[in-house]
Predicted model as a PDB file, atoms N, CA, C, CB and O in Angstrom, pLDDT in the B-factor column:
MODEL        1                                                                  
ATOM      1  N   MET A   1     -24.492  28.743   6.164  1.00 61.00           N  
ATOM      2  CA  MET A   1     -23.426  27.909   5.503  1.00 61.00           C  
ATOM      3  C   MET A   1     -22.886  28.780   4.349  1.00 61.00           C  
ATOM      4  CB  MET A   1     -24.008  26.456   4.948  1.00 61.00           C  
ATOM      5  O   MET A   1     -23.638  29.318   3.536  1.00 61.00           O  
ATOM      6  N   GLN A   2     -21.633  28.881   4.323  1.00 65.00           N  
ATOM      7  CA  GLN A   2     -21.036  29.748   3.247  1.00 65.00           C  
ATOM      8  C   GLN A   2     -20.724  28.872   1.970  1.00 65.00           C  
ATOM      9  CB  GLN A   2     -19.670  30.464   3.787  1.00 65.00           C  
ATOM     10  O   GLN A   2     -20.296  27.720   2.035  1.00 65.00           O  
ATOM     11  N   LYS A   3     -20.978  29.523   0.855  1.00 64.00           N  
ATOM     12  CA  LYS A   3     -20.710  28.892  -0.409  1.00 64.00           C  
ATOM     13  C   LYS A   3     -19.280  29.041  -0.764  1.00 64.00           C  
ATOM     14  CB  LYS A   3     -21.571  29.451  -1.485  1.00 64.00           C  
ATOM     15  O   LYS A   3     -18.756  30.154  -0.714  1.00 64.00           O  
ATOM     16  N   LYS A   4     -18.602  27.965  -1.126  1.00 69.00           N  
ATOM     17  CA  LYS A   4     -17.175  27.882  -1.518  1.00 69.00           C  
ATOM     18  C   LYS A   4     -16.943  28.531  -2.843  1.00 69.00           C  
ATOM     19  CB  LYS A   4     -16.701  26.436  -1.574  1.00 69.00           C  
ATOM     20  O   LYS A   4     -17.482  28.083  -3.855  1.00 69.00           O  
ATOM     21  N   GLU A   5     -16.151  29.580  -2.867  1.00 74.00           N  
ATOM     22  CA  GLU A   5     -15.920  30.323  -4.166  1.00 74.00           C  
ATOM     23  C   GLU A   5     -14.859  29.528  -4.934  1.00 74.00           C  
ATOM     24  CB  GLU A   5     -15.428  31.875  -3.923  1.00 74.00           C  
ATOM     25  O   GLU A   5     -13.804  29.184  -4.401  1.00 74.00           O  
ATOM     26  N   THR A   6     -15.170  29.251  -6.187  1.00 79.00           N  
ATOM     27  CA  THR A   6     -14.305  28.579  -7.097  1.00 79.00           C  
ATOM     28  C   THR A   6     -13.763  29.586  -8.137  1.00 79.00           C  
ATOM     29  CB  THR A   6     -15.047  27.416  -7.771  1.00 79.00           C  
ATOM     30  O   THR A   6     -14.405  30.580  -8.475  1.00 79.00           O  
ATOM     31  N   THR A   7     -12.553  29.272  -8.620  1.00 83.00           N  
ATOM     32  CA  THR A   7     -11.899  30.055  -9.657  1.00 83.00           C  
ATOM     33  C   THR A   7     -11.947  29.313 -10.864  1.00 83.00           C  
ATOM     34  CB  THR A   7     -10.502  30.412  -9.332  1.00 83.00           C  
ATOM     35  O   THR A   7     -11.543  28.150 -10.883  1.00 83.00           O  
ATOM     36  N   VAL A   8     -12.443  29.920 -11.965  1.00 90.00           N  
ATOM     37  CA  VAL A   8     -12.469  29.298 -13.258  1.00 90.00           C  
ATOM     38  C   VAL A   8     -11.144  29.532 -13.858  1.00 90.00           C  
ATOM     39  CB  VAL A   8     -13.594  29.826 -14.145  1.00 90.00           C  
ATOM     40  O   VAL A   8     -10.717  30.680 -13.979  1.00 90.00           O  
ATOM     41  N   ARG A   9     -10.424  28.426 -14.269  1.00 90.00           N  
ATOM     42  CA  ARG A   9      -9.122  28.470 -14.791  1.00 90.00           C  
ATOM     43  C   ARG A   9      -9.240  28.244 -16.275  1.00 90.00           C  
ATOM     44  CB  ARG A   9      -8.213  27.455 -14.116  1.00 90.00           C  
ATOM     45  O   ARG A   9      -9.573  27.140 -16.706  1.00 90.00           O  
ATOM     46  N   THR A  10      -8.970  29.289 -17.091  1.00 93.00           N  
ATOM     47  CA  THR A  10      -9.102  29.206 -18.555  1.00 93.00           C  
ATOM     48  C   THR A  10      -7.751  29.400 -19.335  1.00 93.00           C  
ATOM     49  CB  THR A  10     -10.112  30.266 -19.015  1.00 93.00           C  
ATOM     50  O   THR A  10      -7.669  29.231 -20.551  1.00 93.00           O  
ATOM     51  N   GLU A  11      -6.711  29.766 -18.541  1.00 93.00           N  
ATOM     52  CA  GLU A  11      -5.397  29.939 -19.071  1.00 93.00           C  
ATOM     53  C   GLU A  11      -4.562  28.862 -18.945  1.00 93.00           C  
ATOM     54  CB  GLU A  11      -4.783  30.974 -18.532  1.00 93.00           C  
ATOM     55  O   GLU A  11      -4.621  28.208 -17.904  1.00 93.00           O  
ATOM     56  N   ARG A  12      -3.673  28.507 -19.945  1.00 92.00           N  
ATOM     57  CA  ARG A  12      -2.827  27.305 -19.844  1.00 92.00           C  
ATOM     58  C   ARG A  12      -1.400  27.715 -19.976  1.00 92.00           C  
ATOM     59  CB  ARG A  12      -3.186  26.251 -20.916  1.00 92.00           C  
ATOM     60  O   ARG A  12      -1.081  28.596 -20.774  1.00 92.00           O  
ATOM     61  N   TYR A  13      -0.507  27.088 -19.200  1.00 91.00           N  
ATOM     62  CA  TYR A  13       0.960  27.067 -19.317  1.00 91.00           C  
ATOM     63  C   TYR A  13       1.397  25.681 -19.621  1.00 91.00           C  
ATOM     64  CB  TYR A  13       1.647  27.573 -18.039  1.00 91.00           C  
ATOM     65  O   TYR A  13       0.867  24.716 -19.069  1.00 91.00           O  
ATOM     66  N   SER A  14       2.410  25.558 -20.541  1.00 93.00           N  
ATOM     67  CA  SER A  14       2.966  24.266 -20.878  1.00 93.00           C  
ATOM     68  C   SER A  14       4.428  24.382 -20.909  1.00 93.00           C  
ATOM     69  CB  SER A  14       2.446  23.745 -22.192  1.00 93.00           C  
ATOM     70  O   SER A  14       4.936  25.342 -21.490  1.00 93.00           O  
ATOM     71  N   PHE A  15       5.162  23.476 -20.327  1.00 93.00           N  
ATOM     72  CA  PHE A  15       6.659  23.471 -20.328  1.00 93.00           C  
ATOM     73  C   PHE A  15       7.196  22.161 -20.433  1.00 93.00           C  
ATOM     74  CB  PHE A  15       7.220  24.084 -19.130  1.00 93.00           C  
ATOM     75  O   PHE A  15       6.479  21.199 -20.159  1.00 93.00           O  
ATOM     76  N   LEU A  16       8.412  22.006 -20.811  1.00 97.00           N  
ATOM     77  CA  LEU A  16       9.140  20.700 -20.949  1.00 97.00           C  
ATOM     78  C   LEU A  16      10.075  20.587 -19.790  1.00 97.00           C  
ATOM     79  CB  LEU A  16       9.940  20.586 -22.317  1.00 97.00           C  
ATOM     80  O   LEU A  16      10.553  21.580 -19.243  1.00 97.00           O  
ATOM     81  N   VAL A  17      10.336  19.316 -19.414  1.00 97.00           N  
ATOM     82  CA  VAL A  17      11.264  19.024 -18.402  1.00 97.00           C  
ATOM     83  C   VAL A  17      12.189  17.785 -18.941  1.00 97.00           C  
ATOM     84  CB  VAL A  17      10.467  18.690 -17.023  1.00 97.00           C  
ATOM     85  O   VAL A  17      11.738  16.997 -19.773  1.00 97.00           O  
ATOM     86  N   SER A  18      13.324  17.682 -18.488  1.00 98.00           N  
ATOM     87  CA  SER A  18      14.214  16.572 -18.907  1.00 98.00           C  
ATOM     88  C   SER A  18      13.667  15.272 -18.161  1.00 98.00           C  
ATOM     89  CB  SER A  18      15.814  16.898 -18.522  1.00 98.00           C  
ATOM     90  O   SER A  18      12.762  15.307 -17.327  1.00 98.00           O  
ATOM     91  N   GLN A  19      14.315  14.161 -18.558  1.00 98.00           N  
ATOM     92  CA  GLN A  19      13.918  12.854 -17.995  1.00 98.00           C  
ATOM     93  C   GLN A  19      14.261  12.865 -16.510  1.00 98.00           C  
ATOM     94  CB  GLN A  19      14.643  11.650 -18.738  1.00 98.00           C  
ATOM     95  O   GLN A  19      13.490  12.376 -15.684  1.00 98.00           O  
ATOM     96  N   GLU A  20      15.386  13.407 -16.186  1.00 98.00           N  
ATOM     97  CA  GLU A  20      15.858  13.428 -14.751  1.00 98.00           C  
ATOM     98  C   GLU A  20      14.896  14.262 -13.950  1.00 98.00           C  
ATOM     99  CB  GLU A  20      17.335  14.014 -14.609  1.00 98.00           C  
ATOM    100  O   GLU A  20      14.472  13.835 -12.876  1.00 98.00           O  
ATOM    101  N   GLU A  21      14.527  15.452 -14.433  1.00 97.00           N  
ATOM    102  CA  GLU A  21      13.576  16.322 -13.702  1.00 97.00           C  
ATOM    103  C   GLU A  21      12.234  15.628 -13.587  1.00 97.00           C  
ATOM    104  CB  GLU A  21      13.406  17.699 -14.413  1.00 97.00           C  
ATOM    105  O   GLU A  21      11.589  15.743 -12.545  1.00 97.00           O  
ATOM    106  N   LYS A  22      11.785  14.916 -14.603  1.00 97.00           N  
ATOM    107  CA  LYS A  22      10.523  14.183 -14.532  1.00 97.00           C  
ATOM    108  C   LYS A  22      10.550  13.066 -13.405  1.00 97.00           C  
ATOM    109  CB  LYS A  22      10.226  13.541 -15.933  1.00 97.00           C  
ATOM    110  O   LYS A  22       9.606  12.892 -12.634  1.00 97.00           O  
ATOM    111  N   LYS A  23      11.636  12.381 -13.387  1.00 98.00           N  
ATOM    112  CA  LYS A  23      11.785  11.363 -12.378  1.00 98.00           C  
ATOM    113  C   LYS A  23      11.780  11.948 -10.932  1.00 98.00           C  
ATOM    114  CB  LYS A  23      13.073  10.596 -12.635  1.00 98.00           C  
ATOM    115  O   LYS A  23      11.091  11.463 -10.035  1.00 98.00           O  
ATOM    116  N   LEU A  24      12.611  13.039 -10.769  1.00 98.00           N  
ATOM    117  CA  LEU A  24      12.592  13.763  -9.518  1.00 98.00           C  
ATOM    118  C   LEU A  24      11.184  14.167  -9.151  1.00 98.00           C  
ATOM    119  CB  LEU A  24      13.483  14.979  -9.595  1.00 98.00           C  
ATOM    120  O   LEU A  24      10.759  13.897  -8.027  1.00 98.00           O  
ATOM    121  N   ILE A  25      10.436  14.800 -10.041  1.00 97.00           N  
ATOM    122  CA  ILE A  25       8.999  15.260  -9.623  1.00 97.00           C  
ATOM    123  C   ILE A  25       8.240  14.001  -9.354  1.00 97.00           C  
ATOM    124  CB  ILE A  25       8.215  16.162 -10.790  1.00 97.00           C  
ATOM    125  O   ILE A  25       7.582  13.945  -8.315  1.00 97.00           O  
ATOM    126  N   GLU A  26       8.258  12.980 -10.180  1.00 97.00           N  
ATOM    127  CA  GLU A  26       7.358  11.832  -9.869  1.00 97.00           C  
ATOM    128  C   GLU A  26       7.707  11.207  -8.558  1.00 97.00           C  
ATOM    129  CB  GLU A  26       7.421  10.767 -10.963  1.00 97.00           C  
ATOM    130  O   GLU A  26       6.794  10.782  -7.849  1.00 97.00           O  
ATOM    131  N   ARG A  27       9.009  11.110  -8.161  1.00 98.00           N  
ATOM    132  CA  ARG A  27       9.404  10.554  -6.894  1.00 98.00           C  
ATOM    133  C   ARG A  27       8.867  11.448  -5.763  1.00 98.00           C  
ATOM    134  CB  ARG A  27      10.946  10.411  -6.819  1.00 98.00           C  
ATOM    135  O   ARG A  27       8.390  10.900  -4.770  1.00 98.00           O  
ATOM    136  N   TYR A  28       8.911  12.695  -5.842  1.00 97.00           N  
ATOM    137  CA  TYR A  28       8.437  13.601  -4.869  1.00 97.00           C  
ATOM    138  C   TYR A  28       6.886  13.438  -4.734  1.00 97.00           C  
ATOM    139  CB  TYR A  28       8.843  15.045  -5.255  1.00 97.00           C  
ATOM    140  O   TYR A  28       6.325  13.327  -3.643  1.00 97.00           O  
ATOM    141  N   LEU A  29       6.291  13.436  -5.855  1.00 97.00           N  
ATOM    142  CA  LEU A  29       4.692  13.197  -5.786  1.00 97.00           C  
ATOM    143  C   LEU A  29       4.364  11.952  -5.146  1.00 97.00           C  
ATOM    144  CB  LEU A  29       3.999  13.151  -7.207  1.00 97.00           C  
ATOM    145  O   LEU A  29       3.452  11.906  -4.321  1.00 97.00           O  
ATOM    146  N   HIS A  30       5.085  10.866  -5.485  1.00 98.00           N  
ATOM    147  CA  HIS A  30       4.821   9.507  -4.844  1.00 98.00           C  
ATOM    148  C   HIS A  30       5.088   9.532  -3.423  1.00 98.00           C  
ATOM    149  CB  HIS A  30       5.661   8.402  -5.455  1.00 98.00           C  
ATOM    150  O   HIS A  30       4.274   9.056  -2.633  1.00 98.00           O  
ATOM    151  N   LYS A  31       6.300  10.117  -3.002  1.00 98.00           N  
ATOM    152  CA  LYS A  31       6.731  10.105  -1.564  1.00 98.00           C  
ATOM    153  C   LYS A  31       5.700  10.819  -0.645  1.00 98.00           C  
ATOM    154  CB  LYS A  31       8.137  10.808  -1.417  1.00 98.00           C  
ATOM    155  O   LYS A  31       5.447  10.352   0.465  1.00 98.00           O  
ATOM    156  N   TYR A  32       5.132  11.896  -1.085  1.00 97.00           N  
ATOM    157  CA  TYR A  32       4.211  12.722  -0.387  1.00 97.00           C  
ATOM    158  C   TYR A  32       2.786  12.530  -0.675  1.00 97.00           C  
ATOM    159  CB  TYR A  32       4.520  14.030  -0.623  1.00 97.00           C  
ATOM    160  O   TYR A  32       1.912  13.235  -0.171  1.00 97.00           O  
ATOM    161  N   GLY A  33       2.540  11.478  -1.566  1.00 97.00           N  
ATOM    162  CA  GLY A  33       1.133  11.082  -1.783  1.00 97.00           C  
ATOM    163  C   GLY A  33       0.309  12.150  -2.476  1.00 97.00           C  
ATOM    164  O   GLY A  33      -0.887  12.274  -2.212  1.00 97.00           O  
ATOM    165  N   ILE A  34       0.908  12.902  -3.332  1.00 97.00           N  
ATOM    166  CA  ILE A  34       0.191  13.985  -4.047  1.00 97.00           C  
ATOM    167  C   ILE A  34      -0.341  13.398  -5.272  1.00 97.00           C  
ATOM    168  CB  ILE A  34       1.089  15.208  -4.371  1.00 97.00           C  
ATOM    169  O   ILE A  34       0.382  12.903  -6.137  1.00 97.00           O  
ATOM    170  N   GLU A  35      -1.616  13.459  -5.336  1.00 97.00           N  
ATOM    171  CA  GLU A  35      -2.370  12.863  -6.538  1.00 97.00           C  
ATOM    172  C   GLU A  35      -2.750  13.941  -7.571  1.00 97.00           C  
ATOM    173  CB  GLU A  35      -3.706  12.128  -6.057  1.00 97.00           C  
ATOM    174  O   GLU A  35      -2.762  13.653  -8.768  1.00 97.00           O  
ATOM    175  N   ASN A  36      -3.057  15.160  -7.142  1.00 96.00           N  
ATOM    176  CA  ASN A  36      -3.378  16.252  -8.096  1.00 96.00           C  
ATOM    177  C   ASN A  36      -2.191  16.956  -8.440  1.00 96.00           C  
ATOM    178  CB  ASN A  36      -4.376  17.217  -7.565  1.00 96.00           C  
ATOM    179  O   ASN A  36      -1.745  17.871  -7.747  1.00 96.00           O  
ATOM    180  N   ARG A  37      -1.615  16.509  -9.603  1.00 95.00           N  
ATOM    181  CA  ARG A  37      -0.307  17.178 -10.066  1.00 95.00           C  
ATOM    182  C   ARG A  37      -0.441  18.519 -10.411  1.00 95.00           C  
ATOM    183  CB  ARG A  37       0.280  16.533 -11.217  1.00 95.00           C  
ATOM    184  O   ARG A  37       0.413  19.335 -10.063  1.00 95.00           O  
ATOM    185  N   SER A  38      -1.562  18.880 -11.152  1.00 94.00           N  
ATOM    186  CA  SER A  38      -1.797  20.267 -11.643  1.00 94.00           C  
ATOM    187  C   SER A  38      -1.939  21.209 -10.490  1.00 94.00           C  
ATOM    188  CB  SER A  38      -3.055  20.348 -12.532  1.00 94.00           C  
ATOM    189  O   SER A  38      -1.335  22.282 -10.521  1.00 94.00           O  
ATOM    190  N   ARG A  39      -2.737  20.865  -9.421  1.00 95.00           N  
ATOM    191  CA  ARG A  39      -2.868  21.758  -8.250  1.00 95.00           C  
ATOM    192  C   ARG A  39      -1.531  21.927  -7.561  1.00 95.00           C  
ATOM    193  CB  ARG A  39      -3.909  21.210  -7.250  1.00 95.00           C  
ATOM    194  O   ARG A  39      -1.203  23.036  -7.139  1.00 95.00           O  
ATOM    195  N   TRP A  40      -0.760  20.887  -7.433  1.00 97.00           N  
ATOM    196  CA  TRP A  40       0.523  20.989  -6.785  1.00 97.00           C  
ATOM    197  C   TRP A  40       1.391  21.933  -7.570  1.00 97.00           C  
ATOM    198  CB  TRP A  40       1.185  19.623  -6.647  1.00 97.00           C  
ATOM    199  O   TRP A  40       1.952  22.852  -6.974  1.00 97.00           O  
ATOM    200  N   MET A  41       1.548  21.762  -8.929  1.00 96.00           N  
ATOM    201  CA  MET A  41       2.418  22.551  -9.604  1.00 96.00           C  
ATOM    202  C   MET A  41       1.959  24.049  -9.577  1.00 96.00           C  
ATOM    203  CB  MET A  41       2.559  22.024 -10.973  1.00 96.00           C  
ATOM    204  O   MET A  41       2.790  24.947  -9.437  1.00 96.00           O  
ATOM    205  N   ARG A  42       0.713  24.282  -9.704  1.00 95.00           N  
ATOM    206  CA  ARG A  42       0.178  25.622  -9.544  1.00 95.00           C  
ATOM    207  C   ARG A  42       0.450  26.263  -8.231  1.00 95.00           C  
ATOM    208  CB  ARG A  42      -1.239  25.603  -9.751  1.00 95.00           C  
ATOM    209  O   ARG A  42       0.915  27.403  -8.195  1.00 95.00           O  
ATOM    210  N   GLU A  43       0.180  25.576  -7.123  1.00 96.00           N  
ATOM    211  CA  GLU A  43       0.391  26.076  -5.828  1.00 96.00           C  
ATOM    212  C   GLU A  43       1.899  26.330  -5.568  1.00 96.00           C  
ATOM    213  CB  GLU A  43      -0.188  25.116  -4.824  1.00 96.00           C  
ATOM    214  O   GLU A  43       2.279  27.366  -5.020  1.00 96.00           O  
ATOM    215  N   THR A  44       2.721  25.384  -5.965  1.00 96.00           N  
ATOM    216  CA  THR A  44       4.190  25.463  -5.815  1.00 96.00           C  
ATOM    217  C   THR A  44       4.775  26.760  -6.550  1.00 96.00           C  
ATOM    218  CB  THR A  44       4.854  24.126  -6.416  1.00 96.00           C  
ATOM    219  O   THR A  44       5.562  27.547  -6.022  1.00 96.00           O  
ATOM    220  N   LEU A  45       4.314  26.850  -7.733  1.00 96.00           N  
ATOM    221  CA  LEU A  45       4.807  28.049  -8.619  1.00 96.00           C  
ATOM    222  C   LEU A  45       4.370  29.369  -8.014  1.00 96.00           C  
ATOM    223  CB  LEU A  45       4.219  27.964 -10.134  1.00 96.00           C  
ATOM    224  O   LEU A  45       5.175  30.284  -7.835  1.00 96.00           O  
ATOM    225  N   VAL A  46       3.054  29.459  -7.694  1.00 95.00           N  
ATOM    226  CA  VAL A  46       2.583  30.778  -7.170  1.00 95.00           C  
ATOM    227  C   VAL A  46       3.084  31.038  -5.770  1.00 95.00           C  
ATOM    228  CB  VAL A  46       1.047  30.850  -7.172  1.00 95.00           C  
ATOM    229  O   VAL A  46       3.305  32.204  -5.444  1.00 95.00           O  
ATOM    230  N   SER A  47       3.292  30.012  -4.877  1.00 95.00           N  
ATOM    231  CA  SER A  47       3.890  30.362  -3.573  1.00 95.00           C  
ATOM    232  C   SER A  47       5.353  30.740  -3.758  1.00 95.00           C  
ATOM    233  CB  SER A  47       3.764  29.181  -2.565  1.00 95.00           C  
ATOM    234  O   SER A  47       5.837  31.593  -3.016  1.00 95.00           O  
ATOM    235  N   PHE A  48       6.058  30.179  -4.668  1.00 95.00           N  
ATOM    236  CA  PHE A  48       7.444  30.635  -5.017  1.00 95.00           C  
ATOM    237  C   PHE A  48       7.414  32.146  -5.419  1.00 95.00           C  
ATOM    238  CB  PHE A  48       8.047  29.747  -6.227  1.00 95.00           C  
ATOM    239  O   PHE A  48       8.214  32.931  -4.910  1.00 95.00           O  
ATOM    240  N   ILE A  49       6.501  32.540  -6.321  1.00 94.00           N  
ATOM    241  CA  ILE A  49       6.439  33.854  -6.872  1.00 94.00           C  
ATOM    242  C   ILE A  49       6.042  34.756  -5.690  1.00 94.00           C  
ATOM    243  CB  ILE A  49       5.424  33.941  -8.095  1.00 94.00           C  
ATOM    244  O   ILE A  49       6.647  35.813  -5.509  1.00 94.00           O  
ATOM    245  N   LEU A  50       5.084  34.383  -4.917  1.00 93.00           N  
ATOM    246  CA  LEU A  50       4.629  35.311  -3.903  1.00 93.00           C  
ATOM    247  C   LEU A  50       5.790  35.585  -2.795  1.00 93.00           C  
ATOM    248  CB  LEU A  50       3.305  34.710  -3.225  1.00 93.00           C  
ATOM    249  O   LEU A  50       6.001  36.703  -2.323  1.00 93.00           O  
ATOM    250  N   LYS A  51       6.437  34.538  -2.483  1.00 91.00           N  
ATOM    251  CA  LYS A  51       7.626  34.645  -1.608  1.00 91.00           C  
ATOM    252  C   LYS A  51       8.698  35.608  -2.137  1.00 91.00           C  
ATOM    253  CB  LYS A  51       8.246  33.273  -1.426  1.00 91.00           C  
ATOM    254  O   LYS A  51       9.227  36.438  -1.398  1.00 91.00           O  
ATOM    255  N   ASN A  52       8.978  35.486  -3.330  1.00 88.00           N  
ATOM    256  CA  ASN A  52       9.978  36.392  -3.934  1.00 88.00           C  
ATOM    257  C   ASN A  52       9.525  37.771  -3.979  1.00 88.00           C  
ATOM    258  CB  ASN A  52      10.331  35.975  -5.296  1.00 88.00           C  
ATOM    259  O   ASN A  52      10.272  38.705  -3.686  1.00 88.00           O  
ATOM    260  N   LEU A  53       8.254  37.929  -4.358  1.00 86.00           N  
ATOM    261  CA  LEU A  53       7.788  39.337  -4.424  1.00 86.00           C  
ATOM    262  C   LEU A  53       7.770  40.002  -3.023  1.00 86.00           C  
ATOM    263  CB  LEU A  53       6.359  39.395  -5.052  1.00 86.00           C  
ATOM    264  O   LEU A  53       8.052  41.187  -2.844  1.00 86.00           O  
ATOM    265  N   ASP A  54       7.388  39.074  -1.982  1.00 82.00           N  
ATOM    266  CA  ASP A  54       7.301  39.661  -0.609  1.00 82.00           C  
ATOM    267  C   ASP A  54       8.822  40.074  -0.256  1.00 82.00           C  
ATOM    268  CB  ASP A  54       6.638  38.538   0.522  1.00 82.00           C  
ATOM    269  O   ASP A  54       8.967  41.087   0.428  1.00 82.00           O  
ATOM    270  N   GLN A  55       9.857  39.427  -0.634  1.00 80.00           N  
ATOM    271  CA  GLN A  55      11.179  39.765  -0.269  1.00 80.00           C  
ATOM    272  C   GLN A  55      11.685  40.922  -1.075  1.00 80.00           C  
ATOM    273  CB  GLN A  55      12.061  38.602  -0.417  1.00 80.00           C  
ATOM    274  O   GLN A  55      12.627  41.578  -0.630  1.00 80.00           O  
ATOM    275  N   ASP A  56      11.145  41.224  -2.212  1.00 77.00           N  
ATOM    276  CA  ASP A  56      11.557  42.347  -3.140  1.00 77.00           C  
ATOM    277  C   ASP A  56      10.698  43.618  -2.928  1.00 77.00           C  
ATOM    278  CB  ASP A  56      11.430  41.885  -4.649  1.00 77.00           C  
ATOM    279  O   ASP A  56      10.694  44.532  -3.752  1.00 77.00           O  
ATOM    280  N   TYR A  57      10.008  43.633  -1.847  1.00 73.00           N  
ATOM    281  CA  TYR A  57       9.130  44.799  -1.716  1.00 73.00           C  
ATOM    282  C   TYR A  57       9.947  46.110  -1.635  1.00 73.00           C  
ATOM    283  CB  TYR A  57       8.237  44.648  -0.459  1.00 73.00           C  
ATOM    284  O   TYR A  57      11.065  46.083  -1.123  1.00 73.00           O  
ATOM    285  N   PRO A  58       9.438  47.225  -2.112  1.00 72.00           N  
ATOM    286  CA  PRO A  58      10.225  48.560  -2.059  1.00 72.00           C  
ATOM    287  C   PRO A  58      10.392  48.972  -0.606  1.00 72.00           C  
ATOM    288  CB  PRO A  58       9.464  49.756  -2.873  1.00 72.00           C  
ATOM    289  O   PRO A  58       9.560  48.763   0.278  1.00 72.00           O  
ATOM    290  N   THR A  59      11.524  49.561  -0.466  1.00 71.00           N  
ATOM    291  CA  THR A  59      11.824  50.137   0.948  1.00 71.00           C  
ATOM    292  C   THR A  59      12.093  51.590   0.835  1.00 71.00           C  
ATOM    293  CB  THR A  59      13.085  49.436   1.649  1.00 71.00           C  
ATOM    294  O   THR A  59      12.312  52.124  -0.252  1.00 71.00           O  
ATOM    295  N   LEU A  60      12.076  52.201   1.917  1.00 71.00           N  
ATOM    296  CA  LEU A  60      12.276  53.631   1.979  1.00 71.00           C  
ATOM    297  C   LEU A  60      13.730  53.984   1.748  1.00 71.00           C  
ATOM    298  CB  LEU A  60      11.809  54.172   3.310  1.00 71.00           C  
ATOM    299  O   LEU A  60      13.992  55.079   1.249  1.00 71.00           O  
ATOM    300  N   PHE A  61      14.679  53.154   2.069  1.00 73.00           N  
ATOM    301  CA  PHE A  61      16.163  53.382   1.837  1.00 73.00           C  
ATOM    302  C   PHE A  61      16.543  52.182   0.966  1.00 73.00           C  
ATOM    303  CB  PHE A  61      17.078  53.459   3.265  1.00 73.00           C  
ATOM    304  O   PHE A  61      15.902  51.133   0.923  1.00 73.00           O  
ATOM    305  N   ASN A  62      17.684  52.460   0.261  1.00 73.00           N  
ATOM    306  CA  ASN A  62      18.340  51.454  -0.538  1.00 73.00           C  
ATOM    307  C   ASN A  62      19.174  50.532   0.381  1.00 73.00           C  
ATOM    308  CB  ASN A  62      19.232  52.122  -1.625  1.00 73.00           C  
ATOM    309  O   ASN A  62      19.326  50.844   1.562  1.00 73.00           O  
ATOM    310  N   GLU A  63      19.696  49.449  -0.106  1.00 71.00           N  
ATOM    311  CA  GLU A  63      20.438  48.412   0.621  1.00 71.00           C  
ATOM    312  C   GLU A  63      21.706  49.032   1.269  1.00 71.00           C  
ATOM    313  CB  GLU A  63      20.829  47.231  -0.351  1.00 71.00           C  
ATOM    314  O   GLU A  63      21.983  48.685   2.417  1.00 71.00           O  
ATOM    315  N   GLN A  64      22.477  49.902   0.636  1.00 75.00           N  
ATOM    316  CA  GLN A  64      23.642  50.443   1.143  1.00 75.00           C  
ATOM    317  C   GLN A  64      23.348  51.364   2.419  1.00 75.00           C  
ATOM    318  CB  GLN A  64      24.333  51.205   0.023  1.00 75.00           C  
ATOM    319  O   GLN A  64      24.022  51.303   3.447  1.00 75.00           O  
ATOM    320  N   GLU A  65      22.235  52.244   2.223  1.00 72.00           N  
ATOM    321  CA  GLU A  65      21.936  53.085   3.281  1.00 72.00           C  
ATOM    322  C   GLU A  65      21.496  52.321   4.558  1.00 72.00           C  
ATOM    323  CB  GLU A  65      20.908  54.024   2.842  1.00 72.00           C  
ATOM    324  O   GLU A  65      21.757  52.749   5.682  1.00 72.00           O  
ATOM    325  N   MET A  66      20.830  51.196   4.338  1.00 71.00           N  
ATOM    326  CA  MET A  66      20.354  50.366   5.492  1.00 71.00           C  
ATOM    327  C   MET A  66      21.514  49.687   6.201  1.00 71.00           C  
ATOM    328  CB  MET A  66      19.343  49.285   5.015  1.00 71.00           C  
ATOM    329  O   MET A  66      21.398  49.373   7.385  1.00 71.00           O  
ATOM    330  N   ARG A  67      22.611  49.453   5.530  1.00 76.00           N  
ATOM    331  CA  ARG A  67      23.722  48.754   6.146  1.00 76.00           C  
ATOM    332  C   ARG A  67      24.543  49.604   6.977  1.00 76.00           C  
ATOM    333  CB  ARG A  67      24.553  48.141   5.162  1.00 76.00           C  
ATOM    334  O   ARG A  67      25.284  49.077   7.806  1.00 76.00           O  
ATOM    335  N   ARG A  68      24.491  50.929   6.843  1.00 72.00           N  
ATOM    336  CA  ARG A  68      25.265  51.917   7.659  1.00 72.00           C  
ATOM    337  C   ARG A  68      24.989  51.784   9.071  1.00 72.00           C  
ATOM    338  CB  ARG A  68      24.977  53.317   7.261  1.00 72.00           C  
ATOM    339  O   ARG A  68      25.547  52.525   9.881  1.00 72.00           O  
TER     340      ARG A  68                                                      
ENDMDL                                                                          
END                                                                             
């Protein structure tokens, strides 16, 4: 049986949202039955960052050379 590896989270981020943004987030969480808001925020943010980093990877040629 493998032991599940856990990550100790000691760093904190804090940000403000408008009332409309809060309502939108709360509606989404309710609609999809998401109870762990912190995990959802963390996973959503990290997946967005990883997706953009993957798209921005360095290439051998610049964009203009590749379009020729």
